[in-house]
PDB file of N, H, CA, C and O in Angstrom:
ATOM      1  N   UNK A   1      15.995 -81.262 -36.682  1.00  0.00           N
ATOM      2  CA  UNK A   1      17.002 -81.625 -35.679  1.00  0.00           C
ATOM      3  C   UNK A   1      18.011 -80.494 -35.487  1.00  0.00           C
ATOM      4  O   UNK A   1      18.505 -80.280 -34.380  1.00  0.00           O
ATOM      5  N   UNK A   2      18.312 -79.777 -36.559  1.00  0.00           N
ATOM      6  H   UNK A   2      17.910 -79.951 -37.458  1.00  0.00           H
ATOM      7  CA  UNK A   2      19.339 -78.732 -36.472  1.00  0.00           C
ATOM      8  C   UNK A   2      18.770 -77.423 -35.912  1.00  0.00           C
ATOM      9  O   UNK A   2      19.517 -76.485 -35.632  1.00  0.00           O
ATOM     10  N   UNK A   3      17.456 -77.367 -35.753  1.00  0.00           N
ATOM     11  H   UNK A   3      16.849 -78.129 -35.980  1.00  0.00           H
ATOM     12  CA  UNK A   3      16.839 -76.130 -35.261  1.00  0.00           C
ATOM     13  C   UNK A   3      16.950 -76.043 -33.743  1.00  0.00           C
ATOM     14  O   UNK A   3      17.118 -74.953 -33.196  1.00  0.00           O
ATOM     15  N   UNK A   4      16.856 -77.176 -33.063  1.00  0.00           N
ATOM     16  H   UNK A   4      16.719 -78.062 -33.507  1.00  0.00           H
ATOM     17  CA  UNK A   4      16.870 -77.165 -31.600  1.00  0.00           C
ATOM     18  C   UNK A   4      18.202 -76.698 -31.004  1.00  0.00           C
ATOM     19  O   UNK A   4      18.193 -75.801 -30.160  1.00  0.00           O
ATOM     20  N   UNK A   5      19.340 -77.264 -31.403  1.00  0.00           N
ATOM     21  H   UNK A   5      19.347 -77.993 -32.088  1.00  0.00           H
ATOM     22  CA  UNK A   5      20.623 -76.841 -30.811  1.00  0.00           C
ATOM     23  C   UNK A   5      20.887 -75.350 -31.001  1.00  0.00           C
ATOM     24  O   UNK A   5      21.352 -74.681 -30.078  1.00  0.00           O
ATOM     25  N   UNK A   6      20.591 -74.824 -32.194  1.00  0.00           N
ATOM     26  H   UNK A   6      20.212 -75.367 -32.943  1.00  0.00           H
ATOM     27  CA  UNK A   6      20.828 -73.401 -32.445  1.00  0.00           C
ATOM     28  C   UNK A   6      19.943 -72.555 -31.544  1.00  0.00           C
ATOM     29  O   UNK A   6      20.381 -71.532 -31.017  1.00  0.00           O
ATOM     30  N   UNK A   7      18.708 -72.979 -31.368  1.00  0.00           N
ATOM     31  H   UNK A   7      18.353 -73.810 -31.795  1.00  0.00           H
ATOM     32  CA  UNK A   7      17.797 -72.227 -30.507  1.00  0.00           C
ATOM     33  C   UNK A   7      18.267 -72.284 -29.058  1.00  0.00           C
ATOM     34  O   UNK A   7      18.177 -71.294 -28.331  1.00  0.00           O
ATOM     35  N   UNK A   8      18.767 -73.441 -28.642  1.00  0.00           N
ATOM     36  H   UNK A   8      18.841 -74.245 -29.232  1.00  0.00           H
ATOM     37  CA  UNK A   8      19.264 -73.580 -27.272  1.00  0.00           C
ATOM     38  C   UNK A   8      20.451 -72.653 -27.036  1.00  0.00           C
ATOM     39  O   UNK A   8      20.507 -71.957 -26.022  1.00  0.00           O
ATOM     40  N   UNK A   9      21.393 -72.644 -27.965  1.00  0.00           N
ATOM     41  H   UNK A   9      21.347 -73.210 -28.789  1.00  0.00           H
ATOM     42  CA  UNK A   9      22.565 -71.779 -27.812  1.00  0.00           C
ATOM     43  C   UNK A   9      22.145 -70.312 -27.844  1.00  0.00           C
ATOM     44  O   UNK A   9      22.700 -69.484 -27.121  1.00  0.00           O
ATOM     45  N   UNK A  10      21.162 -69.996 -28.684  1.00  0.00           N
ATOM     46  H   UNK A  10      20.711 -70.668 -29.271  1.00  0.00           H
ATOM     47  CA  UNK A  10      20.684 -68.620 -28.774  1.00  0.00           C
ATOM     48  C   UNK A  10      20.056 -68.183 -27.456  1.00  0.00           C
ATOM     49  O   UNK A  10      20.339 -67.094 -26.956  1.00  0.00           O
ATOM     50  N   UNK A  11      19.198 -69.038 -26.895  1.00  0.00           N
ATOM     51  H   UNK A  11      18.968 -69.923 -27.301  1.00  0.00           H
ATOM     52  CA  UNK A  11      18.559 -68.721 -25.612  1.00  0.00           C
ATOM     53  C   UNK A  11      19.602 -68.609 -24.515  1.00  0.00           C
ATOM     54  O   UNK A  11      19.520 -67.733 -23.655  1.00  0.00           O
ATOM     55  N   UNK A  12      20.592 -69.507 -24.550  1.00  0.00           N
ATOM     56  H   UNK A  12      20.659 -70.219 -25.249  1.00  0.00           H
ATOM     57  CA  UNK A  12      21.639 -69.479 -23.520  1.00  0.00           C
ATOM     58  C   UNK A  12      22.424 -68.179 -23.599  1.00  0.00           C
ATOM     59  O   UNK A  12      22.794 -67.607 -22.573  1.00  0.00           O
ATOM     60  N   UNK A  13      22.679 -67.710 -24.823  1.00  0.00           N
ATOM     61  H   UNK A  13      22.378 -68.175 -25.656  1.00  0.00           H
ATOM     62  CA  UNK A  13      23.415 -66.451 -25.006  1.00  0.00           C
ATOM     63  C   UNK A  13      22.611 -65.285 -24.445  1.00  0.00           C
ATOM     64  O   UNK A  13      23.164 -64.413 -23.774  1.00  0.00           O
ATOM     65  N   UNK A  14      21.298 -65.267 -24.719  1.00  0.00           N
ATOM     66  H   UNK A  14      20.850 -65.976 -25.264  1.00  0.00           H
ATOM     67  CA  UNK A  14      20.437 -64.194 -24.209  1.00  0.00           C
ATOM     68  C   UNK A  14      20.387 -64.239 -22.689  1.00  0.00           C
ATOM     69  O   UNK A  14      20.446 -63.200 -22.032  1.00  0.00           O
ATOM     70  N   UNK A  15      20.277 -65.443 -22.126  1.00  0.00           N
ATOM     71  H   UNK A  15      20.229 -66.288 -22.659  1.00  0.00           H
ATOM     72  CA  UNK A  15      20.217 -65.589 -20.664  1.00  0.00           C
ATOM     73  C   UNK A  15      21.507 -65.071 -20.042  1.00  0.00           C
ATOM     74  O   UNK A  15      21.478 -64.424 -18.995  1.00  0.00           O
ATOM     75  N   UNK A  16      22.633 -65.353 -20.677  1.00  0.00           N
ATOM     76  H   UNK A  16      22.657 -65.879 -21.528  1.00  0.00           H
ATOM     77  CA  UNK A  16      23.918 -64.874 -20.149  1.00  0.00           C
ATOM     78  C   UNK A  16      23.976 -63.352 -20.152  1.00  0.00           C
ATOM     79  O   UNK A  16      24.450 -62.744 -19.193  1.00  0.00           O
ATOM     80  N   UNK A  17      23.495 -62.739 -21.228  1.00  0.00           N
ATOM     81  H   UNK A  17      23.110 -63.233 -22.007  1.00  0.00           H
ATOM     82  CA  UNK A  17      23.505 -61.272 -21.299  1.00  0.00           C
ATOM     83  C   UNK A  17      22.612 -60.675 -20.221  1.00  0.00           C
ATOM     84  O   UNK A  17      23.002 -59.731 -19.535  1.00  0.00           O
ATOM     85  N   UNK A  18      21.403 -61.235 -20.073  1.00  0.00           N
ATOM     86  H   UNK A  18      21.086 -62.003 -20.631  1.00  0.00           H
ATOM     87  CA  UNK A  18      20.473 -60.724 -19.068  1.00  0.00           C
ATOM     88  C   UNK A  18      21.043 -60.919 -17.675  1.00  0.00           C
ATOM     89  O   UNK A  18      20.916 -60.044 -16.818  1.00  0.00           O
ATOM     90  N   UNK A  19      21.673 -62.068 -17.448  1.00  0.00           N
ATOM     91  H   UNK A  19      21.776 -62.779 -18.144  1.00  0.00           H
ATOM     92  CA  UNK A  19      22.230 -62.348 -16.117  1.00  0.00           C
ATOM     93  C   UNK A  19      23.354 -61.376 -15.800  1.00  0.00           C
ATOM     94  O   UNK A  19      23.434 -60.873 -14.679  1.00  0.00           O
ATOM     95  N   UNK A  20      24.229 -61.100 -16.769  1.00  0.00           N
ATOM     96  H   UNK A  20      24.165 -61.508 -17.679  1.00  0.00           H
ATOM     97  CA  UNK A  20      25.336 -60.166 -16.540  1.00  0.00           C
ATOM     98  C   UNK A  20      24.796 -58.768 -16.254  1.00  0.00           C
ATOM     99  O   UNK A  20      25.296 -58.075 -15.368  1.00  0.00           O
ATOM    100  N   UNK A  21      23.777 -58.356 -17.005  1.00  0.00           N
ATOM    101  H   UNK A  21      23.372 -58.920 -17.725  1.00  0.00           H
ATOM    102  CA  UNK A  21      23.158 -57.051 -16.757  1.00  0.00           C
ATOM    103  C   UNK A  21      22.545 -57.016 -15.364  1.00  0.00           C
ATOM    104  O   UNK A  21      22.661 -56.017 -14.654  1.00  0.00           O
ATOM    105  N   UNK A  22      21.892 -58.108 -14.975  1.00  0.00           N
ATOM    106  H   UNK A  22      21.797 -58.920 -15.552  1.00  0.00           H
ATOM    107  CA  UNK A  22      21.244 -58.182 -13.664  1.00  0.00           C
ATOM    108  C   UNK A  22      22.271 -58.032 -12.551  1.00  0.00           C
ATOM    109  O   UNK A  22      22.056 -57.287 -11.595  1.00  0.00           O
ATOM    110  N   UNK A  23      23.398 -58.748 -12.679  1.00  0.00           N
ATOM    111  H   UNK A  23      23.573 -59.353 -13.456  1.00  0.00           H
ATOM    112  CA  UNK A  23      24.428 -58.668 -11.648  1.00  0.00           C
ATOM    113  C   UNK A  23      25.054 -57.281 -11.619  1.00  0.00           C
ATOM    114  O   UNK A  23      25.389 -56.777 -10.547  1.00  0.00           O
ATOM    115  N   UNK A  24      25.215 -56.661 -12.777  1.00  0.00           N
ATOM    116  H   UNK A  24      24.943 -57.071 -13.647  1.00  0.00           H
ATOM    117  CA  UNK A  24      25.784 -55.307 -12.808  1.00  0.00           C
ATOM    118  C   UNK A  24      24.856 -54.336 -12.090  1.00  0.00           C
ATOM    119  O   UNK A  24      25.313 -53.449 -11.371  1.00  0.00           O
ATOM    120  N   UNK A  25      23.539 -54.509 -12.290  1.00  0.00           N
ATOM    121  H   UNK A  25      23.168 -55.230 -12.874  1.00  0.00           H
ATOM    122  CA  UNK A  25      22.575 -53.625 -11.630  1.00  0.00           C
ATOM    123  C   UNK A  25      22.622 -53.835 -10.122  1.00  0.00           C
ATOM    124  O   UNK A  25      22.510 -52.875  -9.359  1.00  0.00           O
ATOM    125  N   UNK A  26      22.788 -55.077  -9.689  1.00  0.00           N
ATOM    126  H   UNK A  26      22.879 -55.857 -10.309  1.00  0.00           H
ATOM    127  CA  UNK A  26      22.822 -55.364  -8.258  1.00  0.00           C
ATOM    128  C   UNK A  26      24.149 -54.945  -7.640  1.00  0.00           C
ATOM    129  O   UNK A  26      24.229 -54.688  -6.439  1.00  0.00           O
ATOM    130  N   UNK A  27      25.187 -54.878  -8.465  1.00  0.00           N
ATOM    131  H   UNK A  27      25.122 -55.088  -9.441  1.00  0.00           H
ATOM    132  CA  UNK A  27      26.484 -54.452  -7.965  1.00  0.00           C
ATOM    133  C   UNK A  27      27.303 -55.602  -7.411  1.00  0.00           C
ATOM    134  O   UNK A  27      28.214 -55.385  -6.613  1.00  0.00           O
ATOM    135  N   UNK A  28      26.991 -56.825  -7.825  1.00  0.00           N
ATOM    136  H   UNK A  28      26.251 -57.001  -8.474  1.00  0.00           H
ATOM    137  CA  UNK A  28      27.771 -57.983  -7.360  1.00  0.00           C
ATOM    138  C   UNK A  28      28.360 -58.688  -8.577  1.00  0.00           C
ATOM    139  O   UNK A  28      28.305 -59.911  -8.700  1.00  0.00           O
ATOM    140  N   UNK A  29      28.927 -57.877  -9.475  1.00  0.00           N
ATOM    141  H   UNK A  29      28.971 -56.883  -9.375  1.00  0.00           H
ATOM    142  CA  UNK A  29      29.412 -58.403 -10.747  1.00  0.00           C
ATOM    143  C   UNK A  29      30.615 -59.317 -10.547  1.00  0.00           C
ATOM    144  O   UNK A  29      30.685 -60.389 -11.149  1.00  0.00           O
ATOM    145  N   UNK A  30      31.557 -58.908  -9.713  1.00  0.00           N
ATOM    146  H   UNK A  30      31.500 -58.037  -9.224  1.00  0.00           H
ATOM    147  CA  UNK A  30      32.802 -59.664  -9.578  1.00  0.00           C
ATOM    148  C   UNK A  30      32.744 -60.663  -8.427  1.00  0.00           C
ATOM    149  O   UNK A  30      33.512 -61.625  -8.413  1.00  0.00           O
ATOM    150  N   UNK A  31      31.851 -60.456  -7.467  1.00  0.00           N
ATOM    151  H   UNK A  31      31.227 -59.674  -7.479  1.00  0.00           H
ATOM    152  CA  UNK A  31      31.829 -61.320  -6.290  1.00  0.00           C
ATOM    153  C   UNK A  31      31.338 -62.728  -6.637  1.00  0.00           C
ATOM    154  O   UNK A  31      31.915 -63.715  -6.181  1.00  0.00           O
ATOM    155  N   UNK A  32      30.285 -62.824  -7.434  1.00  0.00           N
ATOM    156  H   UNK A  32      29.816 -62.023  -7.804  1.00  0.00           H
ATOM    157  CA  UNK A  32      29.720 -64.127  -7.754  1.00  0.00           C
ATOM    158  C   UNK A  32      30.646 -64.917  -8.671  1.00  0.00           C
ATOM    159  O   UNK A  32      30.680 -66.146  -8.614  1.00  0.00           O
ATOM    160  N   UNK A  33      31.401 -64.211  -9.519  1.00  0.00           N
ATOM    161  H   UNK A  33      31.374 -63.212  -9.566  1.00  0.00           H
ATOM    162  CA  UNK A  33      32.280 -64.914 -10.448  1.00  0.00           C
ATOM    163  C   UNK A  33      33.697 -64.974  -9.883  1.00  0.00           C
ATOM    164  O   UNK A  33      34.592 -65.529 -10.520  1.00  0.00           O
TER     165      UNK A  33
END
């Protein structure tokens, strides 16, 4: 039971990093947020 939440938060953290990098590459870092 304790493995799922940690994995979810871990995946969410990775997705956030990838998304921020993606927006920086596109050049719309501040507009979307």
